N, C-alpha and C positions, 0 to 999 in steps of 0.2 A: 504493500500500500504506500509506504514511504517512498519507494523508488518510483512508483507511478506518479505520485504528487510532484516529485522533483523534476520528472520528465516534462510534465505539463507546465510547470513554472518556467523551465528552460525554453520550451517552445513559445510560450507567451512572450518571454524576453526577446527571443529572436525575432518574433513577429513585430514587436514594438520597434526594434532596432532598424528594421528594413521596411517600415510602414511608408506608404506613398505620401509624400508631402504635397505633390501636385498631380493633377490630371494633365497629361501632355498630349497636344495635338501633333499633326504632321508638321515637319519642318518646311518652311517656305523660303526658297532662295531669293535673295534680293538681286534684281538686275542692275549691275554696276555699269557705268559708262565704259564703252569699248576701250580696251587697252589698259584698264586699271585693275588693280588687285588690292584688297584691303589689308593693311598691316594691323589696323585697329579700328573698331567701329563701335558707335554707341547709338542707342535708339531713343527717340524723343519720348517724353512722358505719355503722350497719347498713342504712341506706337505707329504714327503715320509717317515718320521720317527717320532716316538713318544717316548719321554723319560718319565719314570714314576718311582716314589718311591713307594715301596710296603707297604701297610698299616700293613702287618704282620711282618715287620722288616727285610726283606731279602735284603734291600738296593735298589740301583738304577740300572735300566736296560734301554736299548734302543731297541725298536722293529721296524723292517722294516714293514711298513704298508701293502705292497703287499705280501711279502713272509712269514711274521710272525716270521722270524729269529730274535733271541734276543741276545744281548750282555750284559753281567753283568759287571758293571763298579765299583761299590763301595758297601761295606757292611754297611758303616756308614752314607751314604748320607741322607739328609732330603730334603723336597720339597721347602723350602725357597730358593729363588734366582735361582732356576732351570731354565736353558735357553740354547738355542743354540747360537753359534756365527752366524754372519750375513750370512756367506756362508754355514752354516749347517755342517761344517767339524768337529766341536768340541762341546762338551756338558760342560756347566759350572754348578757347583753345590757346596753346602756346606756340610761339614762333621762335625759331632758333636763328641766330646770326653769329658771325665770327668777326672779332676785331683784334688784329695783331695775333691771330691764331688762338685767341681766347674765346671760349664759347659763352654766349649770352642768351638769355631767354626773356621774351616779352610776353605778357598775357593780354589777350584781346578778346572782344566779343563781336559777333556779327549779327545784326538785326535782319532776320529773314524777310520781313515785309518791306522794309525801307532800303535794304541793300547797302547799309552803312556799317562801318567798322569803328569800334570804340576801343581805345587803349586803356587798359586797367593799370598796367605798370610797364614802363619802358624797359629796354634792354638792361638786364641785371645779371650779375653772377651770384646773387644771394637768394634766388627764389627757393622757398621752402615748401610751399603748398598753395593750393587754390581751392576755394569752396564757393558753392552757390547757396545763397540764403534768400529764397524767394526770388525777387527780381534784382537782388544785389549780388555782385561778384566781389569776393574778397581774396586778395593775394597777400601772402605773408612773405616778406623778404627782409632778411637781417633782423628778424624779430618784430618788424613793424608791419602794421596792417595798411594795405592800400585798397580802398573800396570805391566802387562806382555802381550807381543804379542804372541798369540797362534794360529792365523790363518792368511791366506794371504789377507783377505778382507781389503781394505784400511780404515784407521781411519779418523774420521771427527772432532775429538777433541770436542765432545759433553760434556755438563756439566753432572755431576753425582748427582743424588738425593739420599738422605739417611735419616734415622731416628735416632735421638740422644735423648734418654730419652723422647721419645714421640713427639719431635719437628721435623718438616720438614726442612731439610737442603739442601743446594745446593753447589756443589764444582765446581769452575771454575778457570782454571789456577793454580791449586794446592791449592787454598784457599777455605776453607769450612766456610760458614756462615749460620746462622739460617734464614730461609725464613718465615715459619709459617704464611701463608696469612690470617688466621682467628684469629691471635693472639696467645699468648703463655700461658697465665694463664688458668689452668684447661683443656688445650687442649691435645688431643692425636691423632696424625696423623698416617695413615696407607697406604700401597699400592701406593706409589708415582710412577708415570711413565711419561716418556718424550715422546712427540709426535714425529713421524718420522722426521718431518722437524725441530725439536729442538726448536720450538717457544712457546709451551704451556706445562703445567704440569697438570696431572690429579692426584687427591689424594682423600682419604677418611678421614673424620674427625669423630671420635667416637661420637655417639649420635647426629650427625648433618647431615651426608650424604656425597655424592660424589660431587666434585667440579672440575673445571678447572680454571687455572689462567695463566697469562703471567710469563715469567722467573723472573721478579722482584717482583712477588707477587701481581701485580695489575690486574685489569679486572677479578675479581673473579665471576664465574658463577656457580650456583648450578644446578646439574643434577638430584638430588633425591637420593633414597635409592638403590644405586648400589654399590656393594662391589667387591673388587679384579678386578677393571676395567683395560682393556687392550685397547690400541689404535688400531683401524682398519683404516688406512689412517690418515689424519689430521683432519677429521671433524666428526668422529664417534668413540665412545668407546663401548666396549662390556664387560659386567660384570654380576654379579649374584645378584638376588633379593631373599634373603633367609629369612626364619623364623625358630625359634627353640623353644623347650619347656623348655629351661633352661639346657638341657643335650644333646639333639640330634637335628640335622637339620631335620625338619618335612616337609618343603616345600622349594623349590628353583627352580628358572627358570633362564635361560640365556637371558639377555636383550641386545638390541642394542639401543643406544641413541645418537642422533645428539648433537654436543657440544653447539649448540644454545638452547638446551633444548626443541625444538619444536616437535621433532619426536621420538617416542618410538616404538620398535618392540620386541615382545617376540619371541625368536628363537627356543626354545625347547617345546616339547609337554607338556600338562598339567599333564599327568600321570607319568612324569619323574622328579625325584629330582636331578637336574643337578647343579653342582658346579664348581667353579674355571676354567673359560674359558681360552683358549690359542688360539691365532690367527696367521694365515699365509695368504699369498695372495690367496684368493679364498677358504679358509678353516677356520672353527671354530671348535676347539676340546674342549671337556669337559669331566669331570669324573662324576660319580654318587656316592651317599653315600654308595652304596654297592660295590664300587670298580671297576666298569666297565668303559671303555673309548670309547667314540664315536667321530666321525669326521663328520662334515656337510660340503657339498659343498655349497658355497654361491656365489652370484653374486651381486655386488653393483649396486643399481638402481640409 
């Protein structure tokens, strides 16, 4: 009787661990302009547009998912910090330039309706991070906040996460402090993101994995080997589990993980090398190592 009971408990535990977080529809490939391939792509909040940076160096474009119409935005944009404003009316991106062989980064936004570009911060060597707060864009450089209002969506005065010399920092009320929940010595933090309700942080620690924590760095919870994680709601993150041979990504799948660490779901098929997910309500987008972009319709269970 005792053995039977233990078996039932084990089976229930296994079922919980592999419960489906999402109902997932068929993957729809986005038609990119001829001759382009996506190095990185993000989906707009309403799922109607995809912004992507071309891996062949032609810059940043935005594609209408339904019509395939494309708008070229920048020749010098890179994928880092690429995002839409909360209302989807503008695209925020970084541009790279070189002065005397020194790399500099500027943060800009592009108004999709007006066709105009706004500079948030000019070329700098001190950029630490960029965040969208409603219609505001905030860039942290040298511990200082540079903010511009670029869209009508209301701001919520959310803290801004950034990386300074490998350390995870948080800016609140204009003051930037080192957070680094796992410590400072020998640590390198990546991909910090703030939950929609502004209460938790997701981050990746090199050589250690993906974690979440409270805003003060307490209540640290390990989620496993998930990189480039994005929040889907306040209780699930979506990221990639990838492997490489030292030069190229050889395997990669998009995973969903509950922040209590109990439930994991593989979102993408086994025969697809899927990387760098981007989320919107009811949508998960991802690119592949050969430069294609797909969007999945998903339903939270």
